[in-house]
N, C-alpha and C positions, 0 to 999 in steps of 0.2 A: 503494500499500500503505498510504502514511503515517496517512490518516485513520482507517482500519479499526486499524493497530496503535495509535494513540493513545488510541482508544476502548476498546480491549482491556485498556490499560495503566490505564485510568481505572476499569473495572467490573469485571474480574476479580478483582484483588485482596479486593473485596468477597465473592466467591464462594468463599470457602476448602472449603465442602463439594463443590465441583464438580471432577468428575476430569479437566475440560478443563487445568485448573491442573497437575495433577501429570502430566498426558501419559503417556508411556511408562514412566515410572516408577510409575504407579498400576497395581493388579491389574487383569487382564480379567475383567468378570464372566460372562463366557460359557467362561472358560476356554481358549480359542483361543491356542496358541501365536503368536508374531511372524511366524515362516516362514510358517504355515498363512493368518493374516491377508493376508500380502504375496501369497502365490500365489491367493487368494480372488479379491483384487481384481484381479490381473494376468489370471486366465482367466476371470473372470465379469465380474464389475464394470466392468471397461473396455471389453472387447470387446461386450458385450452392452447395458448400459443407458448407457454416455457415448460412444461412439462408434457402435453397432450393427454388425451383423456388416460389411454392405456400405461400410461407410466404413474398415475395416480396413486392407485392401490400402494404400489410397492414403496412411492415416496411417503405415505401415511405409515407404513412398515418402518421405513427407515428413521422417521422422526422417533418412532416409538423407540426403536433400540437406541437413537442417540440420548434419550432423556430417561430412560430406565435407570441409567447408572450415571449418577453425579460424579462421582470420581473418574469414571472416563471419560466424560464430558469435561472436565475442570482440568485434568491431566494428559492422558493419552491423545486426546482431540483439541488441545488448548489452543492450538494455531487455528482449526477450523471455527472454534467458538469464538475466538476473538474477530475472525473475520467476518462470522455472519453477525456480530454484534455490531460492527462496523457498517456493514451494509444494510442493516435496520435502519441505524440511527441516520446514513445516508437517505434512505426510502422515506423516513418520515419528516425528514428536513425538508426535502424536494417534493411532498406529497401533491402540494398547491399545483406545482408545475406538472408533475407527472399526471395528475388526475385521472381520467379512463381514456385518454388516447395518445399522450407521448409513452407507449410503454416499453421504446425503445432505451430508455430509463434505466429499465430494468435488466439490461444485458448481463450488468458484472454478476448478478445472483445465478445465471445458468451453471457455472460451473460447480456452484455449490450446492444447487438443487439437485445436479444428476448425481452427484457423490452421494448424496443423501438417499436418491432413488435407487443406485446401484447395491448401497448399504442394506437397503430393504428386500431388494431381488435375492441378494447373495443369502440373507438371513431365512428366508423363506424355502429358497432351493436347497439348502443347507440341513433342512427339517427332515424328519423322518417322514413326513406325510406324503406320499406319492401323487395325490389329487392335487395337495398344493402345489408341488414342484410342477406339476405338468401346466396347472393354470399360470403361474409366473412366467413360464416359457412361451405359453400362448401369447400373454400380453407383450412379450418380449418382441415376438413376431407381428404382433398387431402394432406395435408403436409407429413404424414407418407410414403406414397406412392411415394410422388415425390424425398423424401429423399431416398428410399430404391432404385428406379429406376436409379437414379443418381450414388450412393455409388455402386451399385452393378456391376456396369459396368467397375467400377475400380478395382473391385477385381478379378485378372487374375492370376489363379494358374498355369497357362501355361506358362507364362512370366514375373515374379511377380519383376522383377526388380533387382533380385539376384539371385544366384543357386538354382533351383526349388527343388535341392534334399534335400535341409536344411528343406523345407516345407513339401514335400512328405515323407520322411523319418524321419520325426523328432521324433517318437516315438522311432525309434530304434537308433538314436544317444543319446536320451537322457537316454535312458537305457544301453548304452553302458559300462558306469563307474558311480558310485555312485554320487548323488547329492551335495555331500558334498566335492566332490572333487576340487581342484582348478587346471584349465586346460588352456590351451594356446589354441587359436583358429584363424584360418586364410584358406584363405585370406578374409578379410572384410573391406573395405574401410571405412565402416559406423561406426565402434567399437562396433555397440550395435547390429545389426540384428542377425548373428550368434549365440552370447551369449543367444538370446532371444529363439531360433529355440532349441538350445541344451540343454536349462534350464541349464546353468551352470554360476559358477562364475570365474573369472581368467583376463586373457589378450588376447588382439585381435591384430591381425599385417595386413599389406597389402603387399603383394607383396613381394618385397626385404628387408622389414622392420624386418624380422626375421633372425638375425646373431646369431653366434656361443657364442659370449659374452653376447648378450641379453637372448638366452636360459639358459646359465649357470646362469646367474640372476635371471630369472623366478623360477628354479629349486630351486634355494637357499631359494627363498621366499615363497615356497611350491608348485610347479605347480608339478603335479603327470601324467597328461595325455597331448597328442597334439591332438586335431582336426585339421584337415588339407584337404583341395581341391587343395590345391596350387602345381602347377608342380613346382614352383621355389624352393619350398622349397624341393621337395624329389629329385630333381635334384642336391642339393646343398652338394658338397662332406663332407664339414664340419658338416654338420647336421646326415649324415647318422648313424653315431655310436649311436644316440638317436631315 
């Protein structure tokens, strides 16, 4: 944890605008209360996206094995226990930002979750009950299928949550200008989806954010092309000369 912590201590103070800094003390943008975010992550993100349903039973067994012996938890497994505490503190501090939509903030939990699930699988498989051993093997075999079925339903090319033309015409957009070009891209409220699909580096903006002054600044800093599907930009008289 130390390298990541040192990096955050160095970088985040410069990002005073970032809600990552204020964490649980910042206002939620989607209006979800904290308890609703907790329930959403516990009942949806955890079993569906991070474990997948087939892994949930062995994960529960793994938790039982981990917590039934406090001496083991505090001595033999102390590095994992401390890591778990650190991650839970991180989760609760950033709960307003994570909410029920920014589940990628939960990625650091994955190694620990599957160590617990693997321990649960081993505990059942090492038992003398043949039926239970067969059951956990079937769950193991089913895991890739349950993961695929859940994720595949979320991969919606018709309504992906951003203008679908970025996805459908990504090859044409990428080939329109050289990859080495610095470009301005908008309208993209996420600041990162459009650069990903057009495969370019540069600057992004959302709706009214691109002014004549900003455009001039970007040009001075090396911008040579503008990608836009923003009607506000196209109708802006001060930007028409460009």
